[in-house]
N, CA, C and O atoms as a DFTB+ gen file, in Angstrom:
304 C
 N C O
     1  1      80.282     -58.077     265.878
     2  2      80.682     -56.989     266.732
     3  2      80.188     -55.678     266.119
     4  3      80.233     -55.493     264.902
     5  1      79.729     -54.796     266.954
     6  2      79.211     -53.506     266.515
     7  2      80.318     -52.643     265.921
     8  3      81.482     -52.774     266.299
     9  1      79.959     -51.769     264.998
    10  2      80.926     -50.847     264.411
    11  2      81.440     -49.834     265.419
    12  3      82.455     -49.184     265.171
    13  1      80.762     -49.685     266.552
    14  2      81.156     -48.712     267.566
    15  2      82.062     -49.314     268.636
    16  3      82.437     -48.623     269.584
    17  1      82.415     -50.574     268.500
    18  2      83.255     -51.242     269.493
    19  2      84.643     -51.455     268.916
    20  3      84.800     -51.976     267.812
    21  1      85.662     -51.038     269.692
    22  2      87.048     -51.251     269.303
    23  2      87.770     -51.932     270.456
    24  3      87.353     -51.828     271.610
    25  1      88.828     -52.613     270.144
    26  2      89.631     -53.272     271.176
    27  2      90.859     -52.403     271.453
    28  3      91.532     -51.938     270.534
    29  1      91.134     -52.194     272.761
    30  2      92.282     -51.391     273.169
    31  2      92.986     -52.076     274.334
    32  3      92.412     -52.946     274.989
    33  1      94.212     -51.687     274.584
    34  2      94.936     -52.146     275.761
    35  2      94.741     -51.104     276.858
    36  3      94.938     -49.910     276.632
    37  1      94.356     -51.558     278.037
    38  2      94.144     -50.645     279.156
    39  2      94.818     -51.200     280.400
    40  3      95.114     -52.392     280.493
    41  1      95.048     -50.318     281.344
    42  2      95.628     -50.705     282.619
    43  2      94.608     -51.529     283.398
    44  3      93.404     -51.302     283.281
    45  1      95.083     -52.479     284.189
    46  2      94.178     -53.360     284.916
    47  2      93.307     -52.609     285.913
    48  3      92.232     -53.092     286.268
    49  1      93.744     -51.437     286.374
    50  2      92.917     -50.650     287.282
    51  2      91.630     -50.195     286.599
    52  3      90.573     -50.165     287.231
    53  1      91.707     -49.845     285.325
    54  2      90.516     -49.427     284.591
    55  2      89.556     -50.600     284.426
    56  3      88.340     -50.426     284.513
    57  1      90.089     -51.774     284.192
    58  2      89.245     -52.964     284.073
    59  2      88.487     -53.187     285.378
    60  3      87.298     -53.506     285.364
    61  1      89.169     -53.021     286.493
    62  2      88.535     -53.182     287.802
    63  2      87.435     -52.138     288.009
    64  3      86.362     -52.465     288.516
    65  1      87.689     -50.902     287.627
    66  2      86.690     -49.835     287.747
    67  2      85.468     -50.152     286.896
    68  3      84.335     -49.992     287.350
    69  1      85.693     -50.599     285.668
    70  2      84.580     -50.917     284.777
    71  2      83.768     -52.099     285.298
    72  3      82.541     -52.090     285.207
    73  1      84.428     -53.106     285.837
    74  2      83.712     -54.258     286.390
    75  2      82.911     -53.865     287.622
    76  3      81.796     -54.350     287.815
    77  1      83.469     -52.984     288.463
    78  2      82.732     -52.512     289.635
    79  2      81.505     -51.709     289.214
    80  3      80.437     -51.853     289.809
    81  1      81.649     -50.868     288.198
    82  2      80.528     -50.097     287.673
    83  2      79.465     -51.034     287.112
    84  3      78.272     -50.846     287.349
    85  1      79.898     -52.023     286.385
    86  2      78.983     -53.007     285.789
    87  2      78.201     -53.748     286.872
    88  3      76.990     -53.930     286.741
    89  1      78.871     -54.175     287.931
    90  2      78.212     -54.877     289.033
    91  2      77.246     -53.954     289.769
    92  3      76.154     -54.371     290.155
    93  1      77.645     -52.713     289.960
    94  2      76.795     -51.738     290.644
    95  2      75.502     -51.500     289.874
    96  3      74.418     -51.505     290.458
    97  1      75.615     -51.293     288.573
    98  2      74.432     -51.072     287.736
    99  2      73.547     -52.315     287.750
   100  3      72.326     -52.205     287.857
   101  1      74.150     -53.485     287.644
   102  2      73.387     -54.735     287.642
   103  2      72.615     -54.908     288.944
   104  3      71.432     -55.248     288.923
   105  1      73.269     -54.679     290.070
   106  2      72.605     -54.836     291.365
   107  2      71.469     -53.826     291.532
   108  3      70.409     -54.162     292.059
   109  1      71.692     -52.601     291.088
   110  2      70.662     -51.567     291.179
   111  2      69.439     -51.936     290.334
   112  3      68.302     -51.798     290.786
   113  1      69.675     -52.398     289.124
   114  2      68.572     -52.760     288.235
   115  2      67.852     -54.030     288.712
   116  3      66.635     -54.142     288.569
   117  1      68.597     -54.980     289.272
   118  2      67.971     -56.190     289.811
   119  2      67.004     -55.815     290.929
   120  3      65.886     -56.325     290.990
   121  1      67.442     -54.924     291.807
   122  2      66.586     -54.508     292.919
   123  2      65.389     -53.703     292.414
   124  3      64.267     -53.897     292.883
   125  1      65.621     -52.815     291.475
   126  2      64.559     -51.942     290.962
   127  2      63.465     -52.736     290.242
   128  3      62.281     -52.423     290.372
   129  1      63.861     -53.762     289.485
   130  2      62.900     -54.508     288.691
   131  2      62.549     -55.873     289.275
   132  3      61.823     -56.639     288.641
   133  1      63.048     -56.195     290.470
   134  2      62.726     -57.445     291.132
   135  2      63.222     -58.678     290.385
   136  3      62.536     -59.700     290.332
   137  1      64.410     -58.577     289.813
   138  2      64.976     -59.692     289.059
   139  2      65.975     -60.457     289.917
   140  3      66.583     -59.899     290.830
   141  1      66.134     -61.736     289.613
   142  2      67.148     -62.530     290.312
   143  2      68.409     -62.647     289.479
   144  3      69.489     -62.909     290.009
   145  1      68.274     -62.452     288.170
   146  2      69.430     -62.557     287.277
   147  2      69.320     -61.491     286.196
   148  3      68.267     -61.306     285.586
   149  1      70.423     -60.798     285.974
   150  2      70.447     -59.784     284.923
   151  2      71.781     -59.858     284.200
   152  3      72.829     -60.003     284.829
   153  1      71.740     -59.761     282.899
   154  2      72.953     -59.783     282.097
   155  2      73.302     -58.355     281.697
   156  3      72.468     -57.615     281.176
   157  1      74.539     -57.990     281.950
   158  2      75.021     -56.667     281.571
   159  2      76.110     -56.867     280.523
   160  3      77.168     -57.417     280.830
   161  1      75.863     -56.428     279.292
   162  2      76.882     -56.587     278.252
   163  2      78.205     -55.951     278.669
   164  3      78.223     -54.940     279.371
   165  1      79.296     -56.545     278.237
   166  2      80.626     -56.085     278.652
   167  2      80.902     -54.639     278.265
   168  3      81.620     -53.935     278.975
   169  1      80.342     -54.188     277.150
   170  2      80.629     -52.816     276.710
   171  2      79.758     -51.779     277.399
   172  3      80.022     -50.583     277.277
   173  1      78.723     -52.205     278.123
   174  2      77.814     -51.253     278.740
   175  2      78.515     -50.378     279.771
   176  3      78.251     -49.178     279.841
   177  1      79.400     -50.955     280.568
   178  2      80.070     -50.164     281.598
   179  2      80.972     -49.099     280.982
   180  3      81.073     -47.999     281.525
   181  1      81.627     -49.395     279.870
   182  2      82.460     -48.369     279.237
   183  2      81.588     -47.288     278.604
   184  3      81.991     -46.125     278.564
   185  1      80.397     -47.647     278.106
   186  2      79.479     -46.653     277.564
   187  2      78.973     -45.732     278.675
   188  3      78.866     -44.521     278.479
   189  1      78.663     -46.300     279.833
   190  2      78.201     -45.496     280.971
   191  2      79.302     -44.565     281.440
   192  3      79.050     -43.386     281.690
   193  1      80.519     -45.074     281.564
   194  2      81.642     -44.251     281.999
   195  2      81.912     -43.121     281.002
   196  3      82.152     -41.983     281.405
   197  1      81.872     -43.429     279.724
   198  2      82.076     -42.405     278.696
   199  2      81.002     -41.327     278.779
   200  3      81.305     -40.141     278.653
   201  1      79.763     -41.725     278.989
   202  2      78.663     -40.761     279.098
   203  2      78.860     -39.852     280.309
   204  3      78.630     -38.646     280.227
   205  1      79.287     -40.431     281.431
   206  2      79.549     -39.624     282.638
   207  2      80.661     -38.618     282.376
   208  3      80.554     -37.454     282.763
   209  1      81.722     -39.061     281.725
   210  2      82.841     -38.164     281.443
   211  2      82.469     -37.080     280.440
   212  3      83.085     -36.014     280.424
   213  1      81.469     -37.341     279.606
   214  2      80.988     -36.350     278.649
   215  2      79.986     -35.397     279.287
   216  3      79.489     -34.486     278.625
   217  1      79.684     -35.599     280.568
   218  2      78.794     -34.701     281.283
   219  2      77.313     -35.026     281.155
   220  3      76.473     -34.223     281.562
   221  1      76.981     -36.160     280.610
   222  2      75.574     -36.528     280.496
   223  2      75.039     -36.888     281.873
   224  3      75.701     -37.575     282.651
   225  1      73.832     -36.414     282.162
   226  2      73.247     -36.669     283.476
   227  2      72.180     -37.754     283.439
   228  3      71.804     -38.287     284.483
   229  1      71.691     -38.085     282.255
   230  2      70.711     -39.164     282.138
   231  2      71.119     -40.106     281.013
   232  3      71.715     -39.694     280.017
   233  1      70.786     -41.367     281.194
   234  2      71.047     -42.384     280.181
   235  2      69.764     -43.155     279.930
   236  3      68.970     -43.369     280.846
   237  1      69.569     -43.560     278.717
   238  2      68.388     -44.322     278.340
   239  2      68.710     -45.811     278.437
   240  3      69.082     -46.443     277.448
   241  1      68.561     -46.364     279.652
   242  2      68.862     -47.772     279.903
   243  2      67.545     -48.522     280.049
   244  3      66.651     -48.083     280.772
   245  1      67.430     -49.632     279.373
   246  2      66.228     -50.456     279.431
   247  2      66.593     -51.869     279.859
   248  3      67.718     -52.325     279.656
   249  1      65.636     -52.543     280.445
   250  2      65.793     -53.955     280.780
   251  2      64.888     -54.740     279.832
   252  3      63.668     -54.578     279.832
   253  1      65.509     -55.583     279.038
   254  2      64.745     -56.471     278.148
   255  2      64.575     -57.795     278.881
   256  3      65.536     -58.536     279.088
   257  1      63.331     -58.080     279.272
   258  2      63.051     -59.304     280.023
   259  2      63.249     -60.519     279.122
   260  3      62.744     -60.565     278.000
   261  1      63.988     -61.499     279.628
   262  2      64.213     -62.742     278.892
   263  2      63.556     -63.925     279.586
   264  3      63.576     -65.050     279.087
   265  1      62.982     -63.652     280.727
   266  2      62.295     -64.669     281.511
   267  2      61.519     -63.995     282.613
   268  3      61.492     -62.766     282.688
   269  1      60.890     -64.766     283.464
   270  2      60.073     -64.208     284.530
   271  2      60.891     -63.357     285.489
   272  3      60.448     -62.292     285.918
   273  1      62.103     -63.839     285.827
   274  2      62.951     -63.100     286.765
   275  2      64.333     -62.823     286.180
   276  3      65.295     -62.632     286.923
   277  1      64.434     -62.801     284.855
   278  2      65.722     -62.588     284.195
   279  2      65.577     -61.477     283.169
   280  3      64.490     -61.232     282.646
   281  1      66.693     -60.806     282.889
   282  2      66.669     -59.766     281.887
   283  2      68.061     -59.404     281.410
   284  3      69.067     -59.877     281.939
   285  1      68.093     -58.545     280.387
   286  2      69.338     -58.057     279.814
   287  2      69.270     -56.532     279.789
   288  3      68.274     -55.963     279.343
   289  1      70.316     -55.873     280.261
   290  2      70.361     -54.416     280.214
   291  2      70.760     -53.961     278.815
   292  3      71.639     -54.549     278.185
   293  1      70.104     -52.909     278.340
   294  2      70.421     -52.338     277.033
   295  2      70.475     -50.824     277.170
   296  3      69.673     -50.221     277.884
   297  1      71.416     -50.231     276.488
   298  2      71.567     -48.779     276.481
   299  2      71.159     -48.283     275.107
   300  3      71.651     -48.767     274.087
   301  1      70.238     -47.293     275.088
   302  2      69.758     -46.746     273.818
   303  2      70.266     -45.352     273.615
   304  3      69.965     -44.727     272.598
């Protein structure tokens, strides 16, 4: 586990928001890169939400291809 990841207790509504954000990003990237399957790490949605709340307007997100039509999202 990364040194930047901590475990916390959160309300189930936040979990739902993070999962919806994660699905939204995955669907957008699948369409943009013509992929049929994309893996979004569980912590990516909380990193995106934190960046939005910090006022960041751009994020350095990359797709690491793991197959012809598969990939993994990474935030740099």
